N, C-alpha and C positions, 0 to 999 in steps of 0.2 A: 503493499500499500504506499509506503513512504520511499521507495526505491527512486521514483521519479524526481523526488525532492534533491537528492544528492549524488545521483548516478554520475554526472558530469563535473562535479567539484573535486579538486585534488584534496587528498587526505591533510595536507598543511593548511588548506583554507578552511576546512570543516572545524579545525580547532580553533580557528579565531573568530567564529560566529556561530549563532543558531539559524539554521534556515527556515524559512516560513514555507508552509504549504502553498502550492500554486492554485489550489481549488479550496473551496469551502465544503467540497462533497467527498464522500467516500464510496466507492464503487466496489460492490461485492457481485462480481458476475454481472449480469444485466441490471441488477439493481442499483439505483443511486440513492445514497442516504445523505441528508444535511449533516455535515459533522457536528455543528453546534447541537442540534437536537441528539444526536447519537451519544455525546459526551454527557448530556445532561441525563439521558437514559441509564447509561451506565453507571453513573454516580448514583442514581435513585437504587438501582439493583443492588450495588455494594452496600448502600446504607441499610437496605431492607434485610439483606441478608447478615450483616453484622448484628442489626437490631435484633432479628429472631433469636441469634444465638445468645445474645445478653439478656433478652427477656425469658428465654427457656432455662437460663443459668439461674434465674430467680424464682423458677418453677412456673412459669406463665406459659401460656398456649402460643406458639410461633404464629398461628393464623390470627391472632390479635393484631400482630404488627403488620401483617398483608391488608388487614381491614383497615388500619390507620392510614396506612400509605396510599390506598385506592381513594380515599378524600382528602388527606392532607396535601399530596403530590399535585393534583390539579389546582387545588386552593393555593398553593406556593407559586405555582406559575402563573396564576392570575394575577396574585399579589405583587408578584415581582414586577410584572409587566406595568401594572398600575403605578407601582412607585417610580419606574423608569420613566414612563411617559409624565408623570406629574412632576418629576424633577428635571426633566429636559423638554418640556413640552414645546419649545420654540422649534426644535428639529422636524417637528411633524407638521407645522404650520404650513396649510397649502396642499397637505398631501395625508390627511387623516386617515386614508384607508391603510397606510402602512403601520397603523397602531397596532394592527392584529398580525403583523408579518414577523412573528417572534423568532423565525428560523433565521432572519437577518441579524440577529443579535440584539442585546438590549433588555437585559434582565436585572433590575434593580434588587440585589440579593437581601438587603436589610427587609423589603417589603414582602419578599418571598418566605423568608425565614418568620415573620411575624405571622403571617397568614397561615403558614403550614403548621406551626405550633399551636397556634390558636384552635385550628380545626382538629389537630390530633388530639388536644386535651378534650374538646368537645366529644369526639369519638370513643375515646377511653372512658369517660364518664357515662355514656350510652352503653358499653359494654360492661360496665361496673368494674371497670380495672382500677388499680390503684394509681391515680395520676402520679403522685411522687416517685413511684418506682418505676412507671413507664418513663417519665421523665429522664430519669437516671439512665436507663436502659438506652434510650434513643439518642439523647443529647450528644455523645461522643461520634454517633454516626453521621451528624450534620456536617462537622467540617470534612469528613471523608468524601462526602457527596460533592460538597463544594470544589475540594481539591481535584476532583475528577472532571466536575463540569467546567472548570476554568481552560481546560484544554480547549475548549470550543472557542475561546478568544484567539487561541493560537491559529486555528484553523481560518478564522475570520480576519486576521491581521487586525486586531482592534485592541483598545484600552491597553497600550503600551505605555512605557515610561519615557523619558526623556533619552537624548542621544548618548552613546557610551562607546568608549574604546576597549571596554573588558572583553576577556575571551569569551564570555557567554551573551555578548549582546546579540539581540534578535535581530536578523535581516528583515527589514520591511519593505515591501514592493513601493515604488514611488507613488503609485495611484492610491496608496493607503496612507501616505504620510501627510500630516498637517502642513498646510502651506508655508508656515515660518521652517520647517524642518526638511525641506525638499532635498537641502544639500545634504543630509545625513543619511546613512544607510543603516546603521546598527542602532538599536535602542534597547533600553532595560526591559527585560522579559518579566513583566509585571505579573503576568498569568501563572510563570514559574515559581516566583517568589511567594505569591499568595497560596500556590498549591503547597508549596515545602512548609510554609507557615501552618497551613491547616491540618497537615497529616502530623506535624509535630504537636500541634494543639489537641488533635484527638488522641494522640498515646498519652499526652499529660491528663486529660480529663479521665481516661481509662484508670491511670496510675491513682490519682485523687480519689476516683470512686472505689477502687479496690482498699485503699488506705482507711476509708470513712471518716475523713477529716471534715466531712461536711454532712449535714442533715438531710434525710431524704427530701429530694426535690429542689435542693438548692445548687446542684451542679450546674444548673442552667445559668446561674448568675456568673460563675466561673467561666462558661463559654462564651457569654455575651462579653465579658470583660476582655478575653483573649481574642475574640474576633474583632472587637473595637481597637486593640492595640494593633494587631496585624494589618487591618483596613486602614487605618489612621497612616501607617508607615507606606503602605502602597500608594494611598491617594496622594501623598506628599510629591510622588515622583510621576504620576501620570500627567500626560500631556494632552489628551484627548479632550475635546470641548465639553464644558459641564457648566449646569448652572451655578452661579455664584450667589452667596447670601453673606452680606456684610464682607465681601472681599474674599471669601473663603469659598471652595467647593462645598456643596451641600452634604456630600457624604463626609467630609473632614468633621462638619459639626455633628453628624450621626454618629460619626465613630466616637466623638467625645462624650457625647451623651451615652453610648453603649458602655464606655469605660467607666463612667461615673455610676449609672445605673447597676451594671453587672458586678463591679466592685463592691459596692454597696450590700447588694443581695447575698454575694459569697461572704462577705464579712459576717453579716447577721447569720448566715447558715452554718458557721464554724461551730465546732464542738469540742468540750475541753479536753477528752481524751479520744486519740485515735482508735478505731475499731480494728480487730484483727484481720489481716488481710485474708480474703477469700482465696480458695485454692486456684479458681479457674481465671486465668488472665483476662477473659471476655466479661467478667462479672463487674 
């Protein structure tokens, strides 16, 4: 699938930058798939699989997680699109039909996470599940889904950072570069930065959950805090057009709010004595 990206490039050149796909589609025989949607789908599958294992380790029915995903995933997609359009509405002026073209990119993660978690809690209550236990089981899977989904930005050559001469700079085609950076060829691969950060955050959340240093249901605060820190870092180096509020990108403000709220929730949820670690790494 990726052979065409690098077949003509010398090995020495490959070590100096990350190539970008020439197309936003993936061909599986006669079938053509939009890579952006495929990455989101793979992220969801990974999150559901890990979530089922974590919920089963707590004595729950894995089918509960499938039921939650059936409602939370569509809600998350709708919420993320609404957030993106609301915070970047000028881009759609005169072409409002593109609001529904999700395959072109443009999903606001904060809106999607908020909508998905809210609907997930509602479904858990209807199924008479323990909401705190459900949240602690599923929260670490969310950054896993984010890490995989971010590869869709790589395929679309979008939401990258500023120019860089680092060995891992991302090569961007001229047609995808902002006007002020047409002379630059390599940019910070923010999709990769955020992906690595989210995988590290998922591992950290699982470790914290195993140690029992937070009361049931409060792991979500630590996730929100960690997501805010990582997103704040990434937003400061992104160069794509964004709506500004008081001179700063909207997502910088949202990151600061996430850090403050998530940190407060995590602090409130601390317990005096850490619990004994469970035997399962997924619990």
